[in-house]
SENUFI-709641 format. One record per atom (N, C-alpha, C): residue in three letters; residue number from 1; z, y, x. Coordinates in Angstrom, 1 decimal. Layout:
BEGIN
<ALA NUM <Z Y X>>
...
END
This chain:
BEGIN
<MET 1 <35.6 211.3 -6.2>>
<MET 1 <36.4 212.8 -6.4>>
<MET 1 <37.0 213.0 -5.3>>
<GLU 2 <36.8 214.0 -5.0>>
<GLU 2 <37.3 214.9 -3.9>>
<GLU 2 <38.5 215.5 -3.7>>
<ILE 3 <39.4 215.3 -2.9>>
<ILE 3 <40.9 216.0 -2.9>>
<ILE 3 <40.8 216.9 -1.5>>
<SER 4 <41.1 218.3 -2.4>>
<SER 4 <41.2 219.3 -1.3>>
<SER 4 <42.6 219.6 -0.8>>
<PRO 5 <42.6 220.1 0.4>>
<PRO 5 <44.0 220.5 1.2>>
<PRO 5 <44.8 221.6 0.6>>
<PRO 6 <45.9 221.2 0.1>>
<PRO 6 <46.6 222.4 -0.4>>
<PRO 6 <46.4 223.8 0.4>>
<PRO 7 <46.7 224.8 0.1>>
<PRO 7 <46.4 226.3 0.6>>
<PRO 7 <47.4 226.4 1.3>>
<GLN 8 <48.8 225.7 1.2>>
<GLN 8 <49.9 226.3 2.1>>
<GLN 8 <49.7 225.7 3.9>>
<ALA 9 <49.1 224.6 3.9>>
<ALA 9 <48.6 223.8 5.0>>
<ALA 9 <47.6 225.0 6.0>>
<SER 10 <47.0 225.6 5.5>>
<SER 10 <46.0 226.5 6.3>>
<SER 10 <46.8 227.8 6.6>>
<ARG 11 <47.8 228.1 5.8>>
<ARG 11 <48.8 229.0 6.3>>
<ARG 11 <49.6 228.5 7.1>>
<GLU 12 <50.4 227.3 7.7>>
<GLU 12 <50.9 227.0 8.6>>
<GLU 12 <50.3 226.9 9.6>>
<SER 13 <49.2 226.7 9.9>>
<SER 13 <48.3 226.5 10.9>>
<SER 13 <48.4 227.8 11.6>>
<VAL 14 <48.3 228.9 11.4>>
<VAL 14 <48.3 230.3 11.3>>
<VAL 14 <49.5 230.7 12.1>>
<LYS 15 <50.4 230.0 11.3>>
<LYS 15 <51.9 230.8 11.9>>
<LYS 15 <52.1 229.6 13.3>>
<ARG 16 <51.5 228.7 13.3>>
<ARG 16 <52.1 227.8 14.8>>
<ARG 16 <51.7 228.6 16.0>>
<PHE 17 <50.8 229.4 15.7>>
<PHE 17 <50.4 229.9 17.0>>
<PHE 17 <50.1 231.5 17.1>>
<PRO 18 <51.7 231.9 17.5>>
<PRO 18 <51.9 233.7 17.1>>
<PRO 18 <51.1 234.2 18.2>>
<GLN 19 <51.3 235.5 18.2>>
<GLN 19 <50.7 236.4 19.1>>
<GLN 19 <51.6 236.6 19.9>>
<LEU 20 <51.0 236.3 21.3>>
<LEU 20 <51.9 236.4 22.6>>
<LEU 20 <51.9 238.1 23.2>>
<ASP 21 <52.8 238.5 23.6>>
<ASP 21 <53.1 239.9 24.1>>
<ASP 21 <53.0 239.8 26.0>>
<ASN 22 <51.7 240.4 26.0>>
<ASN 22 <51.2 240.5 27.5>>
<ASN 22 <51.8 241.8 28.0>>
<GLN 23 <52.8 242.4 27.6>>
<GLN 23 <53.1 243.7 28.2>>
<GLN 23 <53.8 243.2 29.6>>
<GLU 24 <54.6 242.1 29.7>>
<GLU 24 <55.2 241.9 31.2>>
<GLU 24 <54.0 241.8 31.9>>
<LEU 25 <52.9 241.1 31.7>>
<LEU 25 <52.1 241.0 33.0>>
<LEU 25 <51.5 241.8 33.7>>
<ILE 26 <51.3 243.4 32.8>>
<ILE 26 <51.0 244.5 33.3>>
<ILE 26 <51.8 245.2 34.3>>
<LYS 27 <53.2 244.7 34.1>>
<LYS 27 <54.4 245.7 35.1>>
<LYS 27 <54.2 245.3 36.4>>
<SER 28 <54.3 246.1 37.4>>
<SER 28 <54.4 245.9 38.8>>
<SER 28 <55.4 245.2 39.1>>
<SER 29 <56.8 245.3 38.4>>
<SER 29 <57.8 244.5 39.0>>
<SER 29 <57.5 243.1 38.7>>
<PHE 30 <57.0 242.3 37.9>>
<PHE 30 <56.5 241.4 37.7>>
<PHE 30 <55.5 240.7 39.0>>
<TRP 31 <54.6 241.5 39.3>>
<TRP 31 <53.6 240.9 40.3>>
<TRP 31 <54.8 240.8 41.8>>
<ILE 32 <55.7 241.9 41.8>>
<ILE 32 <56.1 242.2 43.0>>
<ILE 32 <57.0 241.1 43.3>>
<SER 33 <58.0 240.5 42.2>>
<SER 33 <58.8 239.6 42.2>>
<SER 33 <58.2 238.1 42.4>>
<GLN 34 <56.8 237.9 42.0>>
<GLN 34 <56.1 236.9 42.3>>
<GLN 34 <55.8 236.6 43.5>>
<VAL 35 <55.2 237.8 44.1>>
<VAL 35 <55.0 237.9 45.7>>
<VAL 35 <56.1 237.4 46.4>>
<PHE 36 <57.2 238.3 46.2>>
<PHE 36 <58.2 237.7 47.0>>
<PHE 36 <58.8 236.0 46.9>>
<MET 37 <58.6 235.5 45.6>>
<MET 37 <58.7 234.1 45.2>>
<MET 37 <58.1 233.5 46.3>>
<ILE 38 <56.6 233.7 46.5>>
<ILE 38 <55.9 232.6 47.3>>
<ILE 38 <55.8 233.0 48.7>>
<ILE 39 <56.4 234.3 49.0>>
<ILE 39 <56.8 234.2 50.6>>
<ILE 39 <57.9 233.7 51.2>>
<ALA 40 <58.9 233.6 49.9>>
<ALA 40 <60.2 232.9 50.4>>
<ALA 40 <60.1 231.4 50.4>>
<THR 41 <59.2 230.9 49.4>>
<THR 41 <58.9 229.3 49.4>>
<THR 41 <58.1 228.8 50.5>>
<VAL 42 <57.0 229.8 51.0>>
<VAL 42 <56.5 229.8 52.3>>
<VAL 42 <57.4 229.3 53.4>>
<ALA 43 <58.4 230.4 53.6>>
<ALA 43 <59.2 230.7 54.7>>
<ALA 43 <60.1 229.5 54.6>>
<GLY 44 <60.5 229.3 53.6>>
<GLY 44 <61.6 227.9 53.4>>
<GLY 44 <60.9 226.9 53.8>>
<VAL 45 <59.7 226.5 53.2>>
<VAL 45 <59.1 225.4 54.0>>
<VAL 45 <58.7 225.3 55.2>>
<TYR 46 <58.2 226.5 56.0>>
<TYR 46 <58.2 226.3 57.4>>
<TYR 46 <59.0 226.1 58.2>>
<LEU 47 <60.4 227.0 57.7>>
<LEU 47 <61.6 226.9 58.5>>
<LEU 47 <62.3 225.4 58.4>>
<ALA 48 <62.1 224.6 57.4>>
<ALA 48 <62.7 223.3 56.9>>
<ALA 48 <61.7 222.3 57.8>>
<ALA 49 <60.5 222.6 58.0>>
<ALA 49 <59.4 221.6 58.6>>
<ALA 49 <59.7 221.8 60.0>>
<GLN 50 <60.2 223.1 60.8>>
<GLN 50 <60.3 223.5 62.0>>
<GLN 50 <61.8 222.9 62.4>>
<GLU 51 <62.8 222.7 61.6>>
<GLU 51 <63.9 222.0 61.9>>
<GLU 51 <63.9 220.7 61.9>>
<GLY 52 <63.1 220.0 61.1>>
<GLY 52 <62.9 218.8 61.0>>
<GLY 52 <62.2 218.4 62.0>>
<LEU 53 <60.9 218.8 62.7>>
<LEU 53 <60.3 218.5 63.8>>
<LEU 53 <61.2 218.6 65.0>>
<SER 54 <62.0 219.6 65.3>>
<SER 54 <63.2 219.9 66.3>>
<SER 54 <64.1 218.6 66.2>>
<GLN 55 <64.4 218.1 65.0>>
<GLN 55 <65.3 217.0 64.9>>
<GLN 55 <64.8 215.6 65.2>>
<ALA 56 <63.4 215.7 64.7>>
<ALA 56 <62.6 214.2 65.2>>
<ALA 56 <62.2 214.4 66.5>>
<ILE 57 <62.0 215.4 67.4>>
<ILE 57 <61.7 215.6 68.8>>
<ILE 57 <62.9 215.2 69.6>>
<THR 58 <64.0 215.5 69.3>>
<THR 58 <65.3 215.3 69.9>>
<THR 58 <65.7 214.0 69.8>>
<PHE 59 <65.7 213.3 68.6>>
<PHE 59 <65.6 211.9 68.3>>
<PHE 59 <64.6 210.9 69.4>>
<ASP 60 <63.5 211.3 69.2>>
<ASP 60 <62.7 210.7 70.0>>
<ASP 60 <62.9 210.9 71.6>>
<THR 61 <63.2 211.8 71.8>>
<THR 61 <64.0 211.9 73.3>>
<THR 61 <64.8 211.4 73.5>>
<LEU 62 <66.3 211.3 72.9>>
<LEU 62 <67.1 210.4 73.0>>
<LEU 62 <66.8 209.0 73.1>>
<THR 63 <66.0 208.4 72.0>>
<THR 63 <65.9 207.0 72.0>>
<THR 63 <65.0 206.6 73.3>>
<ASN 64 <64.1 207.6 73.9>>
<ASN 64 <63.6 207.1 75.2>>
<ASN 64 <64.5 207.0 76.1>>
<LYS 65 <65.6 207.8 76.5>>
<LYS 65 <66.4 207.7 77.4>>
<LYS 65 <67.0 206.7 77.4>>
<GLN 66 <67.5 206.1 75.8>>
<GLN 66 <68.4 205.2 76.1>>
<GLN 66 <67.6 204.3 76.6>>
<ASN 67 <66.5 203.8 76.2>>
<ASN 67 <65.8 202.7 76.5>>
<ASN 67 <65.3 202.4 78.0>>
<ASN 68 <65.1 203.8 78.5>>
<ASN 68 <65.3 203.8 80.0>>
<ASN 68 <66.1 203.7 81.0>>
<TYR 69 <67.4 204.0 80.2>>
<TYR 69 <68.7 203.5 80.6>>
<TYR 69 <68.9 202.1 80.8>>
<TYR 70 <68.4 201.3 79.5>>
<TYR 70 <68.8 199.7 79.7>>
<TYR 70 <67.6 199.0 80.3>>
<LEU 71 <66.3 199.8 80.7>>
<LEU 71 <65.2 199.3 81.5>>
<LEU 71 <65.9 199.5 82.9>>
<ARG 72 <66.1 200.5 83.2>>
<ARG 72 <66.8 200.8 84.8>>
<ARG 72 <68.0 199.9 85.2>>
<HIS 73 <68.5 200.1 84.2>>
<HIS 73 <69.9 199.1 84.2>>
<HIS 73 <69.8 197.7 84.8>>
<ALA 74 <69.0 197.0 83.8>>
<ALA 74 <68.4 195.8 84.2>>
<ALA 74 <67.6 195.4 85.5>>
<LEU 75 <67.1 196.4 85.7>>
<LEU 75 <66.1 196.2 87.1>>
<LEU 75 <67.2 196.5 88.2>>
<TYR 76 <68.2 197.3 87.9>>
<TYR 76 <69.3 197.3 89.2>>
<TYR 76 <69.9 195.8 89.0>>
<ASP 77 <70.4 195.4 88.1>>
<ASP 77 <71.1 194.2 88.0>>
<ASP 77 <70.2 192.8 88.6>>
<GLU 78 <69.0 193.0 88.2>>
<GLU 78 <67.9 191.8 88.9>>
<GLU 78 <68.1 192.1 90.2>>
<LEU 79 <67.4 193.2 90.8>>
<LEU 79 <67.2 193.5 92.6>>
<LEU 79 <68.4 193.3 93.0>>
<SER 80 <69.5 193.8 92.6>>
<SER 80 <70.9 193.3 93.4>>
<SER 80 <71.1 191.9 93.3>>
<ASP 81 <70.6 191.3 92.5>>
<ASP 81 <70.9 189.9 92.6>>
<ASP 81 <69.9 189.1 93.7>>
<ASN 82 <68.8 189.6 93.6>>
<ASN 82 <67.5 189.1 94.5>>
<ASN 82 <68.0 189.6 95.8>>
<VAL 83 <68.8 190.9 96.4>>
<VAL 83 <69.1 191.0 97.6>>
<VAL 83 <70.2 189.9 98.1>>
<LYS 84 <71.0 189.6 97.2>>
<LYS 84 <72.1 188.8 97.6>>
<LYS 84 <71.5 187.2 97.9>>
<GLU 85 <70.3 187.0 97.2>>
<GLU 85 <69.7 185.8 96.9>>
<GLU 85 <69.2 185.6 98.4>>
<VAL 86 <68.2 186.9 98.8>>
<VAL 86 <67.4 187.0 100.2>>
<VAL 86 <68.4 186.8 101.5>>
<ASN 87 <69.5 187.6 101.2>>
<ASN 87 <70.5 187.5 102.3>>
<ASN 87 <71.0 186.4 102.6>>
<SER 88 <71.6 185.6 101.3>>
<SER 88 <72.0 184.3 101.6>>
<SER 88 <71.0 183.1 102.2>>
<TYR 89 <69.7 183.1 101.8>>
<TYR 89 <68.9 182.1 102.2>>
<TYR 89 <68.5 182.8 103.6>>
<ALA 90 <68.7 183.9 104.0>>
<ALA 90 <68.6 184.6 105.7>>
<ALA 90 <69.7 183.9 106.3>>
<ASP 91 <70.9 183.7 106.0>>
<ASP 91 <71.8 183.3 106.7>>
<ASP 91 <71.7 181.7 106.8>>
<VAL 92 <71.3 181.2 105.6>>
<VAL 92 <71.3 179.7 105.7>>
<VAL 92 <70.2 179.0 106.6>>
<ILE 93 <69.0 179.8 106.7>>
<ILE 93 <68.1 179.3 107.3>>
<ILE 93 <68.3 179.1 108.8>>
<VAL 94 <69.2 180.0 109.4>>
<VAL 94 <69.1 180.3 110.8>>
<VAL 94 <69.5 178.9 111.6>>
<ALA 95 <70.3 178.0 110.8>>
<ALA 95 <71.1 176.7 111.2>>
<ALA 95 <70.0 175.5 110.8>>
<LYS 96 <69.5 175.7 110.0>>
<LYS 96 <68.6 174.7 109.7>>
<LYS 96 <67.3 174.3 110.2>>
<SER 97 <66.7 173.1 110.3>>
<SER 97 <65.6 172.6 110.9>>
<SER 97 <64.2 173.1 110.0>>
<ALA 98 <63.1 173.1 110.7>>
<ALA 98 <62.1 173.9 110.1>>
<ALA 98 <61.7 173.1 109.0>>
<PHE 99 <61.9 171.8 109.0>>
<PHE 99 <61.7 171.0 107.9>>
<PHE 99 <62.6 171.2 106.4>>
<GLU 100 <63.7 171.4 106.7>>
<GLU 100 <64.5 171.6 105.7>>
<GLU 100 <64.7 173.1 105.0>>
<ARG 101 <63.9 174.2 106.1>>
<ARG 101 <63.6 175.6 105.4>>
<ARG 101 <63.5 175.5 103.8>>
<LYS 102 <62.4 174.7 103.5>>
<LYS 102 <61.6 174.9 102.1>>
<LYS 102 <62.7 174.5 101.3>>
<ASN 103 <63.8 173.6 101.5>>
<ASN 103 <64.8 173.1 100.6>>
<ASN 103 <65.6 174.2 99.9>>
<PHE 104 <65.5 175.3 100.8>>
<PHE 104 <66.7 176.5 100.6>>
<PHE 104 <65.6 178.0 100.2>>
<HIS 105 <64.5 177.6 99.8>>
<HIS 105 <63.6 178.6 99.6>>
<HIS 105 <64.3 179.5 98.3>>
<PRO 106 <64.3 180.8 98.8>>
<PRO 106 <65.1 181.8 97.7>>
<PRO 106 <64.8 182.0 96.3>>
<ASN 107 <65.4 181.6 95.1>>
<ASN 107 <64.8 181.3 94.0>>
<ASN 107 <65.3 182.9 93.3>>
<MET 108 <64.1 184.0 93.5>>
<MET 108 <64.4 185.2 93.1>>
<MET 108 <63.8 185.6 91.6>>
<ALA 109 <64.8 186.0 91.0>>
<ALA 109 <64.7 186.3 89.5>>
<ALA 109 <63.7 187.4 89.3>>
<THR 110 <62.4 187.4 88.4>>
<THR 110 <61.4 188.7 88.2>>
<THR 110 <61.0 188.6 87.0>>
<PHE 111 <61.9 188.1 86.1>>
<PHE 111 <61.8 188.5 84.9>>
<PHE 111 <61.7 189.8 84.4>>
<VAL 112 <62.6 190.8 84.8>>
<VAL 112 <62.6 192.1 84.6>>
<VAL 112 <61.4 193.0 84.9>>
<TRP 113 <61.2 192.5 86.1>>
<TRP 113 <60.3 193.3 87.1>>
<TRP 113 <58.7 193.0 86.5>>
<GLU 114 <58.6 191.7 86.2>>
<GLU 114 <57.1 191.0 85.5>>
<GLU 114 <57.1 191.6 84.3>>
<ASN 115 <58.1 191.8 83.3>>
<ASN 115 <58.0 192.5 82.0>>
<ASN 115 <57.9 194.1 82.0>>
<MET 116 <58.3 194.5 83.0>>
<MET 116 <58.2 196.0 83.0>>
<MET 116 <56.7 196.5 82.9>>
<ARG 117 <55.7 195.7 83.4>>
<ARG 117 <54.3 196.1 83.5>>
<ARG 117 <53.9 196.2 81.6>>
<TYR 118 <54.7 195.6 80.8>>
<TYR 118 <54.1 196.0 79.4>>
<TYR 118 <55.3 196.9 78.6>>
<SER 119 <56.0 197.5 79.4>>
<SER 119 <57.2 198.4 78.9>>
<SER 119 <56.2 199.9 78.9>>
<GLN 120 <56.5 200.5 78.0>>
<GLN 120 <55.8 202.1 77.9>>
<GLN 120 <57.0 202.7 78.8>>
<TYR 121 <58.2 202.5 79.4>>
<TYR 121 <59.3 203.4 79.7>>
<TYR 121 <59.1 203.0 81.2>>
<THR 122 <58.2 202.0 81.9>>
<THR 122 <58.4 201.8 83.2>>
<THR 122 <57.7 203.0 84.1>>
<LEU 123 <56.8 203.5 83.7>>
<LEU 123 <56.2 204.7 84.6>>
<LEU 123 <57.1 206.0 84.3>>
<GLU 124 <58.1 206.0 83.7>>
<GLU 124 <59.1 207.2 83.7>>
<GLU 124 <59.9 206.6 84.7>>
<THR 125 <60.2 206.0 85.1>>
<THR 125 <61.1 205.6 86.3>>
<THR 125 <60.6 206.3 87.5>>
<PRO 126 <61.5 206.7 88.2>>
<PRO 126 <61.0 207.5 89.6>>
<PRO 126 <60.1 206.5 90.3>>
<SER 127 <59.2 207.1 90.9>>
<SER 127 <57.9 206.2 91.5>>
<SER 127 <58.4 206.1 93.0>>
<ALA 128 <59.3 206.7 93.2>>
<ALA 128 <60.1 206.1 94.9>>
<ALA 128 <60.8 204.5 94.5>>
<ILE 129 <61.5 204.3 93.6>>
<ILE 129 <62.7 203.5 93.2>>
<ILE 129 <61.1 202.4 92.5>>
<LEU 130 <60.1 202.3 92.2>>
<LEU 130 <59.2 201.4 91.8>>
<LEU 130 <58.7 201.1 92.8>>
<SER 131 <58.1 201.8 93.7>>
<SER 131 <57.3 201.8 94.8>>
<SER 131 <58.4 200.8 95.9>>
<ASP 132 <59.7 201.4 96.1>>
<ASP 132 <60.4 200.5 97.0>>
<ASP 132 <60.5 199.3 96.4>>
<THR 133 <60.8 199.0 95.0>>
<THR 133 <61.1 197.7 94.5>>
<THR 133 <59.8 196.9 94.8>>
<ARG 134 <58.8 197.3 94.4>>
<ARG 134 <57.4 196.7 94.9>>
<ARG 134 <57.5 195.9 96.2>>
<ARG 135 <57.6 197.1 97.1>>
<ARG 135 <57.4 196.8 98.6>>
<ARG 135 <58.7 195.4 99.0>>
<PHE 136 <59.6 195.2 98.0>>
<PHE 136 <60.8 194.5 98.4>>
<PHE 136 <60.2 193.3 98.1>>
<TYR 137 <59.7 193.1 97.0>>
<TYR 137 <59.4 191.8 96.4>>
<TYR 137 <57.9 191.4 97.1>>
<MET 138 <57.3 192.2 97.6>>
<MET 138 <56.4 191.7 98.4>>
<MET 138 <56.7 191.3 99.8>>
<GLN 139 <57.4 192.3 100.4>>
<GLN 139 <57.6 191.7 101.7>>
<GLN 139 <58.3 190.6 101.7>>
<ALA 140 <59.4 190.4 100.7>>
<ALA 140 <60.2 189.2 101.0>>
<ALA 140 <59.6 187.9 100.6>>
<GLU 141 <58.7 188.0 99.7>>
<GLU 141 <57.9 186.7 100.0>>
<GLU 141 <56.9 186.5 100.7>>
<ASP 142 <56.4 187.4 101.6>>
<ASP 142 <55.6 187.3 102.6>>
<ASP 142 <56.4 186.9 103.8>>
<ILE 143 <57.6 187.2 104.1>>
<ILE 143 <58.5 186.8 105.2>>
<ILE 143 <58.8 185.4 105.0>>
<VAL 144 <59.3 185.2 103.9>>
<VAL 144 <59.9 183.5 103.5>>
<VAL 144 <58.7 182.8 103.7>>
<ASN 145 <57.7 183.1 103.1>>
<ASN 145 <56.3 182.3 103.3>>
<ASN 145 <56.0 181.8 104.9>>
<LYS 146 <56.0 183.0 105.8>>
<LYS 146 <55.8 183.1 106.9>>
<LYS 146 <57.0 182.2 107.8>>
<ILE 147 <58.1 182.1 107.3>>
<ILE 147 <59.3 181.2 108.2>>
<ILE 147 <59.1 179.8 107.5>>
<GLU 148 <58.6 179.6 106.2>>
<GLU 148 <58.4 178.2 105.8>>
<GLU 148 <57.1 177.7 106.7>>
<THR 149 <56.2 178.2 106.8>>
<THR 149 <55.0 177.9 107.2>>
<THR 149 <55.2 177.9 109.1>>
<ARG 150 <56.2 178.2 109.5>>
<ARG 150 <56.8 178.4 110.9>>
<ARG 150 <55.6 179.1 111.6>>
<PHE 151 <55.2 180.3 110.9>>
<PHE 151 <54.4 181.2 111.5>>
<PHE 151 <55.6 182.3 112.1>>
<TYR 152 <56.6 182.4 111.3>>
<TYR 152 <58.1 183.2 112.1>>
<TYR 152 <59.0 182.1 112.4>>
<GLY 153 <59.7 182.5 113.6>>
<GLY 153 <60.7 181.6 113.9>>
<GLY 153 <61.9 181.9 112.8>>
<ALA 154 <63.0 180.7 112.6>>
<ALA 154 <63.8 181.3 111.5>>
<ALA 154 <65.1 182.3 112.1>>
<LYS 155 <65.1 182.6 113.5>>
<LYS 155 <65.8 183.8 113.7>>
<LYS 155 <65.3 185.0 113.4>>
<TYR 156 <64.1 185.1 113.8>>
<TYR 156 <63.2 186.3 113.8>>
<TYR 156 <62.9 186.8 112.4>>
<GLY 157 <62.6 185.6 111.5>>
<GLY 157 <62.2 185.8 110.1>>
<GLY 157 <63.8 186.3 109.3>>
<SER 158 <64.9 185.6 110.1>>
<SER 158 <65.9 186.0 109.0>>
<SER 158 <66.2 187.5 109.2>>
<GLY 159 <65.9 187.9 110.8>>
<GLY 159 <66.2 189.2 111.0>>
<GLY 159 <65.3 190.4 110.2>>
<LEU 160 <64.1 189.9 109.7>>
<LEU 160 <63.4 190.9 109.5>>
<LEU 160 <64.0 191.0 107.8>>
<LEU 161 <64.3 189.7 107.2>>
<LEU 161 <64.7 189.8 105.8>>
<LEU 161 <66.0 190.4 105.7>>
<LYS 162 <66.8 190.5 106.7>>
<LYS 162 <68.1 191.5 106.7>>
<LYS 162 <67.7 192.7 106.7>>
<GLU 163 <66.8 193.1 107.6>>
<GLU 163 <66.2 194.6 107.5>>
<GLU 163 <65.7 195.3 106.4>>
<LEU 164 <65.3 194.0 105.8>>
<LEU 164 <64.5 194.8 104.2>>
<LEU 164 <65.8 194.7 103.3>>
<THR 165 <66.6 193.9 103.1>>
<THR 165 <67.6 193.7 102.4>>
<THR 165 <68.3 194.9 102.6>>
<GLU 166 <68.8 195.3 104.1>>
<GLU 166 <69.5 196.4 104.4>>
<GLU 166 <69.1 197.6 103.8>>
<LYS 167 <67.6 197.8 103.7>>
<LYS 167 <67.0 199.0 103.3>>
<LYS 167 <67.0 199.2 101.9>>
<VAL 168 <67.0 198.1 101.0>>
<VAL 168 <67.1 198.2 99.6>>
<VAL 168 <68.4 198.3 99.4>>
<SER 169 <69.4 197.9 99.9>>
<SER 169 <70.9 198.1 99.5>>
<SER 169 <71.6 199.5 99.7>>
<THR 170 <71.0 200.1 100.9>>
<THR 170 <71.6 201.4 101.0>>
<THR 170 <70.5 202.5 100.6>>
<GLN 171 <69.4 202.4 100.4>>
<GLN 171 <68.4 203.4 99.7>>
<GLN 171 <68.1 202.9 98.3>>
<THR 172 <67.4 201.9 98.0>>
<THR 172 <66.9 201.7 96.6>>
<THR 172 <67.7 201.9 95.8>>
<LEU 173 <68.8 200.6 95.9>>
<LEU 173 <69.8 200.6 94.9>>
<LEU 173 <70.6 201.5 94.5>>
<PRO 174 <71.1 202.5 95.5>>
<PRO 174 <72.1 203.5 95.0>>
<PRO 174 <71.2 204.6 94.3>>
<ALA 175 <69.9 204.7 94.8>>
<ALA 175 <69.1 205.6 94.0>>
<ALA 175 <68.8 205.3 92.6>>
<LEU 176 <68.7 203.9 92.2>>
<LEU 176 <68.7 203.6 90.9>>
<LEU 176 <69.8 203.6 90.0>>
<LYS 177 <70.7 203.2 90.7>>
<LYS 177 <72.0 203.4 90.1>>
<LYS 177 <72.6 204.9 89.8>>
<ALA 178 <72.4 205.7 90.7>>
<ALA 178 <72.4 207.3 90.2>>
<ALA 178 <71.6 207.5 89.2>>
<ASN 179 <70.4 207.0 89.1>>
<ASN 179 <69.2 207.4 88.2>>
<ASN 179 <69.9 206.9 86.8>>
<TYR 180 <70.1 205.6 86.8>>
<TYR 180 <70.6 205.1 85.4>>
<TYR 180 <71.8 205.7 84.7>>
<THR 181 <72.7 206.2 86.0>>
<THR 181 <74.1 206.7 85.7>>
<THR 181 <73.9 208.4 85.3>>
<GLU 182 <73.4 208.9 85.6>>
<GLU 182 <72.9 210.1 85.0>>
<GLU 182 <72.2 210.1 83.7>>
<LEU 183 <71.3 209.2 83.2>>
<LEU 183 <71.1 208.8 82.1>>
<LEU 183 <72.0 208.8 81.1>>
<ALA 184 <72.9 207.9 81.7>>
<ALA 184 <74.0 207.3 80.9>>
<ALA 184 <75.2 208.7 80.7>>
<ALA 185 <75.3 209.5 81.6>>
<ALA 185 <75.7 210.7 81.0>>
<ALA 185 <75.3 211.7 80.1>>
<GLU 186 <74.0 211.8 80.1>>
<GLU 186 <73.5 212.8 79.4>>
<GLU 186 <73.1 212.1 78.0>>
<LEU 187 <73.3 211.1 77.7>>
<LEU 187 <73.5 210.2 76.3>>
<LEU 187 <74.9 210.4 75.8>>
<SER 188 <75.8 210.4 76.7>>
<SER 188 <77.3 210.2 76.3>>
<SER 188 <77.5 211.8 76.0>>
<ARG 189 <76.7 212.9 76.4>>
<ARG 189 <77.0 214.2 76.2>>
<ARG 189 <76.3 214.4 74.6>>
<ASN 190 <75.5 213.4 74.1>>
<ASN 190 <74.7 213.7 72.8>>
<ASN 190 <75.3 212.5 72.1>>
<ASP 191 <76.6 212.1 72.4>>
<ASP 191 <77.2 211.3 71.6>>
<ASP 191 <76.7 209.6 71.3>>
<ILE 192 <75.9 209.3 72.6>>
<ILE 192 <75.4 207.9 72.6>>
<ILE 192 <76.1 207.3 73.4>>
<ILE 193 <76.8 206.4 73.4>>
<ILE 193 <77.6 205.2 74.3>>
<ILE 193 <76.5 204.2 74.7>>
<VAL 194 <76.3 204.0 75.8>>
<VAL 194 <75.6 202.9 76.2>>
<VAL 194 <76.5 202.1 77.4>>
<GLU 195 <76.3 200.8 77.5>>
<GLU 195 <76.7 199.7 78.2>>
<GLU 195 <76.3 199.0 79.0>>
END
C-alpha cells in the first residue's frame, strides 16, 4: 500500500521561494554606490598598506641604528683599552732586558673586533674608522713581534708604539666616539634611550 503526500506539502514548497523584485538592480544609483564602495575599499587598503610599510621601514631603520650604536660603542671601549695596554707595554719594555720583554707581551682584547666580521652592521661603520682600527691592530702586533725578536730595539720600538697609539687616540677614537654619540642623539629624538 502506497501513501501519497498530502496536498498541502506541495503548496508550502511553492511559498518558500517567493518571487524576487529585481527593480533595484536596474537603477543607476545602485551601481554608482557599488562603484564608490569598491573605490573606497581599494583606497582604504592602499593607504593602510602604505602606512604599515612606512612604520615598518621606520622601525627597521631605528633598530639598525640601535644595533650600530651598541657595536660602535663596544668597539670604542675595546680599542680604548687596547691603546692603554700598548702604551703600558711601551713604557715597561724600555727598562727591561731583551729576555724579559716577552713576559710583558700586551694582552690586547679582540673579541669585538673579531666578532664584527659576523655582524651585518659592521660595514655600516664609516670605512675610515674600520681601516684605522685594522691598521692599529696589524701594526701594533708587527711592532711588538719585532721588539720581542730583537729586530727593533726597545727604545725605538717603544717610540713606534707611542706614535701609533697617539694617532689612534687623537684621530680614530674621537671620530668613533662622535659617530656613536650622533647615533645616540638620533635615537633619543625618536624616544629610544641607549646607554
